[in-house]
C-alpha positions as semicolon CSV with decimal commas, in nm:
position;residue;x (nm);y (nm);z (nm)
1;M;9,715;9,369;9,628
2;S;9,436;9,122;9,691
3;F;9,235;9,368;9,895
4;Y;9,175;9,740;9,905
5;L;9,217;9,951;10,218
6;D;8,958;10,226;10,233
7;G;9,101;10,438;10,512
8;P;9,286;10,316;10,823
9;A;9,265;9,940;10,870
10;I;9,148;9,785;11,194
11;Y;9,281;9,431;11,237
12;L;9,108;9,218;11,500
13;I;9,306;8,916;11,616
14;T;9,117;8,658;11,819
15;S;9,239;8,576;12,167
16;G;9,384;8,230;12,104
17;E;9,209;8,084;12,407
18;A;9,018;7,807;12,229
19;T;9,125;7,449;12,299
20;P;8,966;7,113;12,219
21;A;8,836;7,103;12,577
22;N;8,658;7,440;12,572
23;F;8,580;7,453;12,200
24;D;8,201;7,471;12,227
25;Q;8,207;7,773;12,457
26;K;8,505;7,955;12,307
27;S;8,393;7,906;11,949
28;R;8,062;8,072;12,031
29;E;8,248;8,364;12,191
30;I;8,476;8,395;11,889
31;L;8,186;8,390;11,644
32;D;8,007;8,652;11,852
33;I;8,307;8,887;11,830
34;V;8,339;8,815;11,457
35;S;7,973;8,912;11,413
36;I;8,025;9,239;11,599
37;A;8,337;9,311;11,393
38;V;8,139;9,261;11,072
39;E;7,867;9,494;11,198
40;E;8,130;9,757;11,275
41;E;8,303;9,706;10,939
42;V;8,635;9,597;11,088
43;S;8,877;9,561;10,796
44;L;9,048;9,233;10,885
45;I;8,979;8,950;11,128
46;Q;9,236;8,684;11,211
47;L;9,147;8,350;11,366
48;R;9,454;8,298;11,584
49;E;9,344;7,980;11,757
50;R;9,673;7,793;11,757
51;R;9,576;7,527;12,011
52;L;9,297;7,380;11,799
53;S;9,334;7,073;11,583
54;A;9,310;7,119;11,209
55;R;8,958;6,977;11,213
56;L;8,833;7,212;11,482
57;L;9,007;7,514;11,328
58;F;8,844;7,430;10,995
59;E;8,503;7,399;11,163
60;L;8,547;7,740;11,328
61;A;8,678;7,899;11,008
62;V;8,381;7,773;10,806
63;K;8,136;7,930;11,051
64;A;8,333;8,254;11,067
65;S;8,352;8,266;10,688
66;E;7,975;8,239;10,667
67;I;7,952;8,548;10,888
68;T;8,206;8,756;10,694
69;H;8,077;8,649;10,351
70;D;7,935;8,942;10,153
71;S;8,068;9,191;10,409
72;S;8,354;9,441;10,391
73;S;8,547;9,244;10,657
74;R;8,814;9,003;10,539
75;L;8,875;8,679;10,731
76;L;9,227;8,537;10,771
77;V;9,338;8,213;10,933
78;N;9,661;8,209;11,132
79;D;9,939;8,003;10,966
80;R;9,714;7,756;10,780
81;A;9,665;7,862;10,419
82;D;9,518;7,520;10,341
83;I;9,245;7,562;10,600
84;A;9,183;7,920;10,490
85;V;9,119;7,810;10,132
86;A;8,915;7,505;10,231
87;A;8,695;7,714;10,461
88;K;8,651;7,989;10,199
89;A;8,824;8,247;10,416
90;D;8,990;8,543;10,246
91;G;9,347;8,485;10,349
92;V;9,619;8,360;10,578
93;H;9,840;8,531;10,834
94;L;10,195;8,397;10,842
95;T;10,426;8,387;11,143
96;G;10,799;8,333;11,172
97;A;10,734;7,958;11,191
98;S;10,508;7,946;10,883
99;L;10,601;7,850;10,529
100;P;10,775;8,137;10,346
101;T;10,555;8,402;10,191
102;A;10,684;8,324;9,841
103;V;10,587;7,957;9,877
104;I;10,234;8,046;9,985
105;R;10,202;8,306;9,708
106;S;10,307;8,057;9,440
107;S;10,110;7,761;9,575
108;F;9,767;7,905;9,650
109;P;9,509;8,109;9,461
110;P;9,643;8,449;9,351
111;D;9,364;8,637;9,529
112;L;9,451;8,484;9,868
113;I;9,532;8,768;10,109
114;I;9,866;8,716;10,281
115;G;9,962;8,901;10,597
116;V;10,296;8,849;10,769
117;S;10,409;8,903;11,128
118;T;10,742;9,087;11,143
119;H;10,971;9,214;11,417
120;T;11,244;9,375;11,207
121;A;11,260;9,606;10,908
122;E;11,440;9,330;10,717
123;A;11,154;9,084;10,774
124;A;10,893;9,340;10,665
125;R;11,098;9,421;10,356
126;S;11,122;9,052;10,272
127;A;10,746;9,006;10,315
128;A;10,682;9,283;10,065
129;E;10,935;9,146;9,817
130;Q;10,788;8,794;9,839
131;G;10,436;8,904;9,757
132;A;10,262;8,963;10,089
133;D;9,969;9,203;10,099
134;F;10,072;9,361;10,427
135;A;10,307;9,325;10,722
136;V;10,232;9,357;11,091
137;F;10,523;9,515;11,281
138;A;10,547;9,436;11,653
139;P;10,564;9,508;11,933
140;V;10,521;9,883;11,894
141;F;10,443;9,942;12,261
142;E;10,533;9,748;12,571
143;T;10,356;9,413;12,583
144;P;10,395;9,143;12,850
145;G;10,630;8,870;12,734
146;K;10,710;9,029;12,399
147;G;11,048;9,186;12,470
148;E;11,165;9,540;12,413
149;P;10,910;9,755;12,231
150;Q;11,004;9,876;11,882
151;G;10,858;10,223;11,937
152;L;10,686;10,468;11,707
153;D;11,007;10,600;11,550
154;K;11,103;10,259;11,408
155;L;10,747;10,206;11,289
156;S;10,745;10,545;11,117
157;M;11,079;10,481;10,944
158;L;10,960;10,143;10,821
159;C;10,633;10,283;10,689
160;R;10,819;10,554;10,497
161;E;11,065;10,304;10,351
162;L;10,804;10,055;10,233
163;R;10,523;10,291;10,129
164;P;10,282;10,218;9,958
165;F;10,316;9,864;10,098
166;P;10,083;9,852;10,402
167;V;10,238;9,817;10,747
168;F;10,023;9,774;11,059
169;G;10,133;9,832;11,417
170;L;10,072;9,567;11,684
171;G;10,162;9,528;12,049
172;G;10,025;9,716;12,347
173;V;9,769;9,892;12,130
174;D;9,470;10,038;12,315
175;E;9,231;10,331;12,311
176;T;9,502;10,569;12,436
177;N;9,758;10,510;12,164
178;Y;9,608;10,365;11,845
179;A;9,589;10,713;11,692
180;S;9,965;10,757;11,734
181;I;10,023;10,444;11,521
182;L;9,824;10,598;11,238
183;E;10,001;10,932;11,286
184;A;10,332;10,748;11,250
185;G;10,229;10,652;10,898
186;A;10,096;10,300;10,950
187;S;9,813;10,183;10,727
188;G;9,634;10,043;11,029
189;F;9,668;9,880;11,367
190;A;9,614;9,531;11,502
191;A;9,517;9,426;11,852
192;I;9,409;9,128;12,054
193;R;9,289;9,231;12,401
194;F;9,179;9,579;12,297
195;L;8,965;9,471;12,003
196;N;8,824;9,160;12,170
197;D;8,639;9,394;12,406
198;P;8,313;9,458;12,216
199;E;8,251;9,803;12,359
200;K;8,605;9,922;12,296
201;M;8,595;9,782;11,943
202;R;8,267;9,959;11,872
203;A;8,402;10,286;12,013
204;V;8,721;10,287;11,807
205;C;8,538;10,189;11,487
206;R;8,289;10,468;11,531
207;D;8,562;10,716;11,618
208;L;8,749;10,638;11,296
209;R;8,432;10,672;11,091
210;K;8,375;11,030;11,208
């Protein structure tokens, strides 16, 4: 693995609301949440700003990388391994539309962290076999527009099958249910809305440090 998980991983995914039109405002908001995440020692931070041009995403990633540098937080860029490397981020998060994990693993520096979004046990298994560092399995809970939830039982079965390969739960995660994801055997949990709320992020980080 290209990174070490010291306890349950918290994976902050940015909101994806940045566009070329609102870039100045949204980039400041994103960098503010990245700064708070670093202060709270959030394990992983993904820049999931899919509506930005390559140039603007690179600009944002460079600034975010300066914040996470020399911290315990690892910065990943959604889909774009090239931008991640150019901006000195720690890794890339691949989606179903991204290049295959094996291609990224063989084409980029060996220490590049690779996370993969998965929705089936087969996809998570393939991610592990192709050299990913972790898989995100979703949606665990009901999430608007994301189809039928997978549920904790499927998550637990997948975690047992792939252990020690890290699997994180995503989808409908909030302060009422994140603990159940960890109890199901996941190595961590990922969230967008929940963790982009600074107070909620601080509360869950401090709760897990107890």
